[in-house]
C-alpha positions in Angstrom: 4.9 -111.0 139.3 8.6 -111.5 138.4 11.7 -111.8 140.5 14.1 -108.8 140.4 16.9 -109.0 142.6 18.2 -109.5 146.0 19.9 -106.3 147.7 22.6 -106.7 150.3 24.4 -103.7 151.8 28.0 -103.8 151.7 30.9 -102.1 153.7 33.6 -102.4 151.3 32.7 -102.3 147.5 36.0 -103.4 146.3 36.2 -106.3 148.8 32.7 -107.4 147.7 33.3 -107.4 144.1 36.6 -109.5 144.5 34.1 -111.8 146.3 31.1 -111.8 144.1 32.7 -111.0 141.0 36.3 -112.4 140.6 36.3 -115.2 143.3 32.3 -116.7 142.7 32.3 -115.7 139.1 29.3 -113.5 138.8 29.2 -110.7 136.1 28.5 -106.9 136.8 25.0 -106.2 134.8 25.2 -102.5 135.6 26.6 -99.9 138.3 25.2 -96.5 139.0 26.5 -94.0 141.5 24.1 -91.7 143.3 25.9 -88.6 144.5 22.9 -86.8 146.1 22.0 -89.9 147.9 25.6 -90.8 148.4 25.5 -94.7 147.7 26.7 -96.9 144.7 24.6 -99.7 143.4 25.9 -102.9 141.6 24.0 -105.4 140.0 25.4 -108.5 139.6 24.1 -111.8 138.0 25.4 -115.4 136.9 26.8 -115.6 133.6 23.9 -116.3 131.2 21.2 -115.8 134.0 20.7 -112.2 134.0 16.8 -112.5 135.3 18.0 -113.2 139.0 20.3 -110.5 139.9 22.2 -109.5 143.2 22.2 -105.8 144.0 25.2 -104.7 146.1 24.3 -101.4 147.7 27.6 -99.5 149.1 26.7 -96.4 151.2 29.5 -94.0 150.8 29.2 -92.7 154.8 30.6 -95.3 157.1 28.0 -97.6 158.8 28.4 -100.7 160.5 26.3 -103.4 159.4 25.9 -106.6 161.7 23.8 -110.1 161.9 24.4 -111.0 158.4 23.0 -114.4 159.3 19.8 -113.4 160.1 19.6 -112.3 156.3 19.5 -116.1 155.9 21.7 -116.8 152.4 21.9 -116.1 148.8 21.9 -119.5 146.6 23.5 -120.3 143.4 23.6 -123.4 141.3 26.9 -124.4 139.8 28.1 -126.7 137.3 30.9 -128.3 139.3 30.6 -127.5 143.1 34.5 -128.9 143.6 35.7 -126.5 140.9 34.2 -123.5 142.3 34.9 -124.4 145.9 38.6 -124.6 144.7 38.5 -121.6 142.9 36.8 -119.8 146.0 39.8 -121.0 148.2 42.2 -120.0 145.5 41.3 -116.4 146.1 41.3 -116.9 149.9 37.9 -117.6 150.8 37.1 -119.9 153.6 34.6 -122.8 152.4 32.6 -122.9 155.9 30.6 -125.8 155.1 32.4 -128.0 152.6 30.6 -130.2 149.7 31.0 -133.5 151.3 28.1 -134.8 149.7 29.3 -133.5 146.2 25.7 -131.5 146.3 25.8 -128.6 148.6 28.8 -125.9 150.2 28.6 -122.6 152.0 30.7 -119.6 152.2 30.6 -116.3 153.5 30.9 -112.7 152.0 33.1 -110.2 152.8 30.1 -108.6 154.6 29.3 -111.9 156.2 26.6 -112.7 153.9 26.0 -116.5 153.8 26.2 -117.8 150.2 25.1 -121.3 149.2 26.1 -123.4 146.4 24.2 -126.2 145.0 25.4 -128.8 142.4 23.6 -128.7 139.2 21.9 -131.9 138.1 22.2 -133.7 141.5 25.2 -134.7 143.3 28.9 -135.6 142.3 30.4 -138.7 143.5 32.2 -137.7 147.0 35.7 -136.9 146.7 38.8 -135.6 148.4 39.7 -133.1 150.0 35.9 -132.4 150.5 34.7 -135.5 151.7 37.0 -135.2 154.9 37.0 -131.4 155.1 35.4 -130.5 158.5 32.8 -127.4 159.0 34.5 -124.1 159.7 32.6 -121.3 161.8 28.8 -120.9 161.3 27.3 -121.1 157.8 
């Protein structure tokens, strides 16, 4: 058995790509349009780790998705959690659970999917502004 991907439905493909690709730093592995089924699939992965993929499913006909929190979360290990959170903030992303401990943070995608970020190789020493930053919303 081999893990292939996690699928999330997205309401705005462009906004989702700005989040997952541009802000979070994932790479587009492949994309396909399915005219008969009226949907687009975009597979993304962390640079250098294409074995674990995230599939964005964009249905062309408008549909409302609710309850992103009941999905749980998607988790990514990062080389520098502080630099990652700073890059996300520069892209307008709210850090819902800041990395006060130098180890873990949570953000949300444009479709309210919870994304957990974990520091590789243990924790970084606590640092400002993260150590004093309160939680925002739910994560």
